[in-house]
C-alpha positions in Angstrom: 24.7 124.6 -37.9 21.9 122.0 -37.7 24.3 119.3 -38.8 26.8 120.3 -36.2 24.2 120.3 -33.5 23.0 116.9 -34.7 26.5 115.5 -34.6 27.0 116.9 -31.1 23.8 115.2 -29.9 24.8 111.9 -31.4 28.2 112.1 -29.7 26.5 112.8 -26.3 24.0 110.0 -26.9 26.8 107.6 -27.7 28.7 108.6 -24.5 25.6 108.1 -22.4 24.9 104.7 -23.9 28.5 103.6 -23.4 28.3 104.6 -19.7 25.0 102.8 -19.2 26.2 99.8 -21.1 29.2 99.5 -18.7 27.0 98.7 -15.7 24.8 96.5 -17.8 27.8 94.6 -19.1 29.2 94.2 -15.6 25.9 92.8 -14.3 26.1 89.9 -16.8 28.9 88.5 -14.6 27.6 86.4 -11.7 29.9 87.8 -9.0 28.9 91.4 -9.8 25.2 90.5 -10.0 25.6 88.7 -6.6 27.4 91.7 -5.1 24.6 94.0 -6.2 22.0 91.6 -4.8 23.7 91.5 -1.5 25.1 95.0 -1.1 23.3 97.5 -3.3 20.2 98.1 -1.2 21.9 99.1 2.1 24.8 100.8 0.1 22.3 102.9 -1.8 20.5 103.9 1.4 23.8 105.1 2.8 24.6 107.0 -0.4 21.2 108.7 -0.3 21.5 109.4 3.4 24.8 111.2 2.8 23.4 113.2 -0.2 24.6 111.1 -3.1 21.2 110.4 -4.8 22.5 110.7 -8.3 25.8 110.5 -10.1 29.0 111.1 -8.3 32.8 111.0 -8.8 35.0 108.8 -6.6 38.5 109.0 -5.3 40.5 106.4 -3.3 43.2 107.2 -0.8 45.2 104.3 0.7 47.7 104.3 3.6 50.1 101.4 3.9 51.3 102.0 7.5 47.8 102.5 8.8 46.4 99.7 6.6 43.4 101.9 5.6 41.6 102.5 2.3 39.3 105.5 2.1 36.5 106.1 -0.3 35.8 109.7 -1.1 32.8 110.9 -3.1 31.7 114.1 -4.7 28.4 115.0 -6.4 28.8 116.7 -9.8 27.5 119.9 -8.2 29.9 119.8 -5.2 33.3 121.5 -5.1 34.8 119.2 -2.5 35.1 115.4 -1.8 33.7 114.0 1.4 34.8 110.8 3.1 32.2 108.1 2.5 33.7 105.0 4.0 37.0 103.6 5.3 38.0 99.9 4.9 40.8 98.1 6.6 43.4 96.2 4.6 43.1 92.5 5.3 46.8 91.8 4.9 50.1 93.6 3.9 53.3 92.6 2.2 56.7 94.3 1.9 57.7 97.4 3.9 57.3 101.1 3.5 58.7 102.5 0.3 57.6 102.2 -3.4 57.6 99.2 -5.5 60.8 99.0 -7.4 60.9 95.7 -9.3 59.0 92.5 -10.1 58.9 90.1 -7.2 59.8 92.5 -4.4 56.4 92.1 -2.9 56.1 95.8 -2.4 52.8 97.7 -2.7 53.4 100.7 -4.9 53.3 104.3 -3.6 52.2 107.1 -5.8 49.4 108.7 -7.8 47.4 106.2 -9.9 43.9 105.5 -11.3 41.7 102.4 -11.8 42.3 101.0 -15.2 40.7 97.5 -14.9 37.4 96.2 -13.6 37.8 92.4 -13.3 34.6 90.6 -12.5 36.3 87.2 -12.8 39.3 87.7 -10.6 41.1 84.9 -8.8 40.5 87.1 -5.8 36.7 87.3 -6.2 36.5 90.9 -7.7 39.3 93.2 -8.4 40.1 96.8 -9.4 43.3 97.2 -11.3 45.7 100.1 -10.7 47.8 101.6 -13.6 51.1 100.6 -12.1 53.8 101.0 -13.4 53.4 104.7 -14.4 56.1 106.9 -15.8 57.6 107.6 -12.4 57.8 103.9 -11.6 59.4 103.1 -14.9 62.0 105.8 -14.4 62.8 104.5 -10.9 63.2 100.9 -12.1 65.5 101.7 -15.0 66.0 99.8 -18.2 67.7 96.7 -16.8 64.9 95.6 -14.4 61.3 94.7 -14.7 59.0 96.9 -12.7 56.3 94.3 -12.2 52.6 94.7 -12.9 49.2 93.4 -12.0 48.5 95.6 -8.9 44.9 95.3 -7.7 42.6 96.2 -5.0 40.8 92.9 -4.5 39.0 90.4 -2.3 40.5 87.5 -0.4 43.1 88.1 2.3 46.4 87.3 0.6 48.8 89.7 -1.1 52.3 90.0 -2.7 52.0 93.7 -3.3 48.3 94.3 -3.9 45.7 95.7 -1.4 43.3 92.9 -0.2 40.1 93.9 1.5 38.2 90.5 1.9 35.5 89.4 -0.5 32.7 91.2 1.5 34.4 94.6 1.4 35.5 94.4 -2.2 31.9 93.9 -3.2 31.1 97.4 -1.9 34.1 99.1 -3.3 33.6 97.4 -6.7 30.0 98.5 -6.8 30.9 102.1 -5.9 33.4 102.1 -8.7 30.9 100.7 -11.2 28.4 103.4 -10.3 31.0 106.1 -10.6 32.2 104.9 -14.0 28.7 104.4 -15.2 28.0 108.0 -14.3 30.7 109.1 -16.7 33.9 109.2 -14.6 36.7 108.1 -16.9 39.4 107.7 -14.3 39.0 107.0 -10.6 42.1 108.3 -8.8 43.9 105.9 -6.5 46.5 107.7 -4.3 48.7 105.2 -2.4 50.7 106.7 0.4 53.2 105.1 2.7 51.4 106.7 5.7 49.3 109.7 6.4 51.9 112.2 5.3 51.8 114.8 8.1 55.1 116.5 9.0 55.1 114.6 12.3 54.8 111.2 10.4 57.5 112.3 7.9 59.9 112.8 10.8 58.8 109.6 12.5 59.4 107.3 9.5 62.4 109.2 8.0 64.7 107.8 10.7 63.9 104.2 9.8 63.5 104.7 6.0 66.0 107.4 5.2 66.5 106.2 1.6 62.9 106.9 0.9 62.7 110.5 2.2 63.5 112.3 -1.1 60.8 110.3 -2.9 58.3 110.8 -0.1 58.8 114.5 -0.3 57.4 114.4 -3.8 54.2 112.7 -2.5 53.6 114.9 0.5 52.5 118.0 -1.4 49.7 116.0 -3.0 48.6 114.6 0.3 48.6 118.0 2.0 46.8 119.7 -0.8 44.0 117.1 -0.6 43.8 117.4 3.2 43.5 121.2 2.8 41.1 121.5 -0.2 39.4 118.1 -0.2 40.0 118.0 -4.0 42.4 116.3 -6.3 45.7 118.1 -6.6 47.1 118.7 -10.1 49.9 116.2 -10.1 52.1 115.7 -13.2 54.7 113.0 -13.9 57.7 115.0 -15.1 61.1 113.5 -15.7 60.5 110.6 -13.5 59.1 112.7 -10.6 55.7 113.7 -9.2 55.3 117.5 -9.5 52.3 119.4 -8.2 51.3 122.2 -10.4 
């Protein structure tokens, strides 16, 4: 029993060190260090003012038609996420509808998570999104390349990513580093064509009729979050999003 307890404590200690080392490692990069020097003090004040004094988890909702990216936060003791900040896209590319293939300049639509923190991005700082996922690959098929390298980043140019400007990405990047450093393995990134109310579904269905069936698989996740302010249990099953 003592050996088992000791092993458990060693595992916990390793996990804590790995989390702490993540932020420490990120701060060895000049752009991240500069971002913290410029943004952390006022950002931390805002976090504390809204009740986020310690560790938190983070969720990102993005809406293409509205050109908005929302940062939602939740303390470990909270049951629901609360909206912390909203950022405007600096630029857009493509039209409404999911990304289908390499070079189509489309911003993906679907349920993703952050899988890369890039402190040496060509676009200042960037957060990579795990596109393509299983749903994207099923849509693209075997004969076409789905594309890759989808990021939330600085600057103000895009061929399918979400650019926020250098100043805004500094804040979003820091918030992501703090969440990961607190132990959050995956930061959800939900990219919607628009705010998926029934009214908007009817509005955009006329112009984008070919996307309606796909959008119907996204809407339950959107509505569940709007109702519960918590991440819906979305599975990727046979090339479709299914809410459990």
